[in-house]
C-alpha positions as CSV (number, residue, x, y, z in Angstrom):
1,X,0.0,0.0,0.0
2,X,1.3,3.4,-0.9
3,X,2.7,5.6,1.9
4,X,1.9,8.8,0.1
5,X,0.1,11.2,2.4
6,X,-2.1,12.3,-0.5
7,X,-3.8,9.0,-0.9
8,X,-6.5,8.0,1.6
9,X,-7.0,4.3,2.2
10,X,-10.3,2.7,2.2
11,X,-11.7,1.4,5.5
12,X,-13.6,-1.8,6.2
13,X,-14.7,-3.2,9.6
14,X,-13.6,-6.7,10.3
15,X,-16.3,-9.0,8.9
16,X,-17.8,-6.3,6.8
17,X,-20.3,-5.2,9.5
18,X,-21.7,-1.9,8.3
19,X,-23.6,-1.2,11.5
20,X,-20.4,-1.6,13.5
21,X,-18.7,0.8,11.2
22,X,-21.4,3.4,11.8
23,X,-21.0,2.9,15.6
24,X,-17.3,3.8,15.6
25,X,-16.7,7.2,17.2
26,X,-16.8,10.1,14.8
27,X,-13.6,11.3,16.4
28,X,-11.8,8.8,14.2
29,X,-11.6,11.1,11.2
30,X,-9.3,8.9,9.2
31,X,-12.3,6.6,8.9
32,X,-15.2,9.0,8.7
33,X,-13.6,11.8,6.7
34,X,-10.7,10.2,4.9
35,X,-10.3,13.1,2.4
36,X,-10.4,15.9,5.1
37,X,-7.5,18.1,6.2
38,X,-7.2,16.3,9.6
39,X,-7.0,12.9,7.9
40,X,-4.3,14.2,5.6
41,X,-2.4,15.5,8.6
42,X,-2.5,12.1,10.2
43,X,-1.1,10.4,7.1
44,X,1.7,13.0,7.1
45,X,2.3,12.2,10.8
46,X,2.4,8.5,9.9
47,X,4.9,9.1,7.1
48,X,7.1,11.2,9.4
49,X,7.0,8.4,11.9
50,X,8.1,5.9,9.3
51,X,11.2,8.0,8.5
52,X,12.1,9.2,12.0
53,X,15.5,8.0,13.0
54,X,16.1,5.7,10.0
55,X,18.8,3.7,11.8
56,X,16.6,2.9,14.8
57,X,13.0,3.7,14.0
58,X,10.7,4.1,17.0
59,X,8.4,1.1,17.4
60,X,7.0,1.6,20.9
61,X,5.7,5.1,20.9
62,X,4.3,6.9,24.0
63,X,1.7,9.5,23.1
64,X,1.0,12.1,25.8
65,X,0.4,15.8,26.4
66,X,1.4,18.5,28.9
67,X,-2.1,18.9,30.3
68,X,-5.6,17.3,29.9
69,X,-7.9,17.9,26.9
70,X,-5.2,18.6,24.4
71,X,-6.2,15.8,22.0
72,X,-3.6,13.1,22.9
73,X,-6.1,10.2,23.0
74,X,-7.8,11.1,19.7
75,X,-4.4,11.7,18.1
76,X,-3.2,8.3,19.3
77,X,-6.3,6.5,18.0
78,X,-6.2,8.1,14.6
79,X,-2.5,7.5,14.2
80,X,-3.0,3.8,15.2
81,X,-5.7,3.4,12.5
82,X,-3.6,5.2,10.0
83,X,-0.7,2.9,10.6
84,X,-3.0,-0.2,10.3
85,X,-4.3,1.2,7.0
86,X,-0.7,1.1,5.8
87,X,-0.5,-2.6,6.4
88,X,1.3,-2.4,9.7
89,X,0.6,-4.6,12.6
90,X,-0.4,-2.2,15.4
91,X,-1.2,-2.6,19.1
92,X,-2.9,0.3,20.8
93,X,-2.8,0.3,24.6
94,X,-4.9,2.5,26.7
95,X,-2.5,3.3,29.5
96,X,-4.5,6.2,30.9
97,X,-5.8,4.3,33.8
98,X,-7.3,7.4,35.4
99,X,-9.3,8.8,32.5
100,X,-9.4,6.1,29.8
101,X,-11.3,6.9,26.6
102,X,-10.1,4.5,23.9
103,X,-13.0,2.2,24.6
104,X,-15.3,5.1,24.0
105,X,-13.6,6.2,20.8
106,X,-13.9,2.6,19.3
107,X,-17.2,1.8,21.0
108,X,-16.1,-1.3,22.8
109,X,-16.2,-2.5,26.4
110,X,-13.6,-1.1,28.8
111,X,-12.9,-4.4,30.5
112,X,-11.3,-6.9,30.6
113,X,-8.2,-5.0,29.4
114,X,-4.6,-4.1,30.1
115,X,-4.9,-4.1,33.9
116,X,-6.4,-7.5,33.8
117,X,-3.5,-8.8,31.8
118,X,-0.9,-7.2,34.0
119,X,-2.3,-8.8,37.2
120,X,-2.5,-12.2,35.5
121,X,-6.3,-12.6,35.1
122,X,-6.2,-12.8,31.3
123,X,-3.8,-13.3,28.4
124,X,-3.3,-10.6,25.7
125,X,-5.1,-12.7,23.1
126,X,-8.2,-12.8,25.4
127,X,-8.6,-9.1,25.8
128,X,-7.5,-7.5,22.6
129,X,-10.1,-6.7,19.9
130,X,-9.6,-5.8,16.2
131,X,-11.8,-2.7,15.4
132,X,-9.8,-2.1,12.2
133,X,-8.0,-4.8,10.2
134,X,-4.4,-4.9,11.4
135,X,-5.1,-2.9,14.6
136,X,-5.4,-4.6,17.9
137,X,-6.8,-2.5,20.7
138,X,-6.4,-3.2,24.4
139,X,-8.6,-1.1,26.6
140,X,-7.7,0.0,30.1
141,X,-9.6,-2.8,31.9
142,X,-10.7,-2.6,35.5
143,X,-9.4,0.7,36.9
144,X,-7.0,0.0,39.8
145,X,-6.4,2.2,42.9
146,X,-2.7,2.2,42.2
147,X,-2.2,2.9,38.4
148,X,1.4,4.1,38.9
149,X,2.4,0.8,40.5
150,X,0.6,-1.3,37.9
151,X,2.2,0.5,34.9
152,X,5.6,0.7,36.6
153,X,5.6,-3.0,37.4
154,X,7.8,-5.8,36.0
155,X,4.7,-7.2,34.4
156,X,4.3,-4.1,32.2
157,X,8.0,-4.2,31.2
158,X,7.7,-7.9,30.2
159,X,4.4,-7.1,28.4
160,X,6.1,-4.5,26.2
161,X,9.0,-6.8,25.5
162,X,6.6,-9.4,24.1
163,X,4.5,-6.8,22.2
164,X,7.7,-5.7,20.4
165,X,8.1,-9.1,19.0
166,X,4.6,-9.4,17.7
167,X,3.8,-5.9,16.4
168,X,5.4,-3.4,14.0
169,X,4.1,-0.5,16.2
170,X,2.9,-0.3,19.8
171,X,1.2,3.0,20.7
172,X,0.7,3.9,24.3
173,X,-2.0,6.4,25.2
174,X,-0.7,7.8,28.5
175,X,-1.9,10.4,31.0
176,X,-0.7,14.0,30.7
177,X,2.9,14.3,31.8
178,X,2.3,17.0,34.4
179,X,-0.7,15.3,36.0
180,X,0.7,12.0,37.2
181,X,4.0,10.0,37.4
182,X,3.3,6.9,35.4
183,X,3.8,8.6,32.0
184,X,7.4,9.4,32.9
185,X,7.9,5.7,33.8
186,X,6.4,4.5,30.6
187,X,8.4,7.0,28.6
188,X,11.6,5.2,29.7
189,X,10.4,2.0,28.1
190,X,9.4,3.5,24.8
191,X,11.5,4.2,21.8
192,X,10.1,7.7,21.5
193,X,7.5,10.2,22.8
194,X,5.0,12.2,20.8
195,X,3.9,15.2,22.7
196,X,0.5,16.5,21.7
197,X,-0.3,20.2,22.3
198,X,-3.2,22.5,21.6
199,X,-2.5,26.0,20.2
200,X,-5.6,27.3,22.1
201,X,-5.0,25.5,25.4
202,X,-1.3,24.6,25.9
203,X,0.6,27.2,28.0
204,X,4.3,27.7,27.4
205,X,5.1,27.1,31.1
206,X,3.2,23.8,31.0
207,X,5.0,22.7,27.9
208,X,8.4,23.6,29.4
209,X,7.6,21.6,32.5
210,X,6.4,18.6,30.5
211,X,9.6,18.6,28.5
212,X,11.6,18.9,31.6
213,X,10.0,15.9,33.2
214,X,10.6,13.8,30.0
215,X,14.2,15.0,29.8
216,X,14.8,14.1,33.5
217,X,13.9,10.4,32.8
218,X,15.9,10.3,29.5
219,X,12.8,10.1,27.3
220,X,13.3,10.5,23.6
221,X,10.9,13.2,22.4
222,X,10.7,12.4,18.7
223,X,8.2,15.2,17.8
224,X,5.2,17.3,18.7
225,X,1.7,17.1,17.3
226,X,0.0,20.5,17.2
227,X,-3.8,20.6,17.3
228,X,-5.9,23.5,16.0
229,X,-2.9,24.9,14.1
230,X,-2.8,26.6,10.7
231,X,-1.1,24.5,8.1
232,X,2.1,26.0,6.8
233,X,4.5,24.7,4.1
234,X,7.4,26.3,5.9
235,X,6.6,24.5,9.2
236,X,9.2,22.3,10.8
237,X,6.7,20.7,13.2
238,X,6.3,16.9,13.4
239,X,2.7,17.0,12.5
240,X,-0.4,19.2,12.4
241,X,-4.0,18.3,13.1
242,X,-6.0,21.4,12.0
243,X,-9.0,22.3,14.1
244,X,-8.8,19.2,16.1
245,X,-8.5,18.2,19.7
246,X,-10.4,17.6,23.0
247,X,-9.7,14.2,24.5
């Protein structure tokens, strides 16, 4: 399949279920509006990810933001679908155990999910679903009282090691950097971090603090995704999602 950002790919739900396709959240613009500006931006983001660090391309990517409601979950979901549309094997993990939304975006049940795998109740194959061909989604699962300990556990480290062997890309939807500690922990296990920001919401101070936290743990920030930004040919940003953002 062509990687050209100018060519939208067709979408079909596993099994050809048209009703299920209609039920998928409209936030997934790469499905519902494949020829729109936002979908084009996601394909550009995907292409940039393909060619980032050619010698050691990032395969486990942590997607986060400085503060809540800057669009990191929606960005993560659309990027995951876009990668799957390019014939990549993709695993999307909802690691925001405090305010998970991936189950809402894809209209699936929240549990069992990631937490249930990490505590040994289920195997990965038992909790993952395939809302889009090539994309496996693992929702948050039962919300624990100690998300930082769960995500910082040896079980999570071993889980990511196994996921690397099975998938081309593993995307982690994580909480905002400044809000909780677990994102910094997960960033150490990832190959790179995508930092999502909103031109109307993100404050410079918050952005500097978020970058400082990531730098302190040695995270590799491979780029930024700017929501609600005007497109510019001269831009050197990693990606733009015009008029977009919320979750």
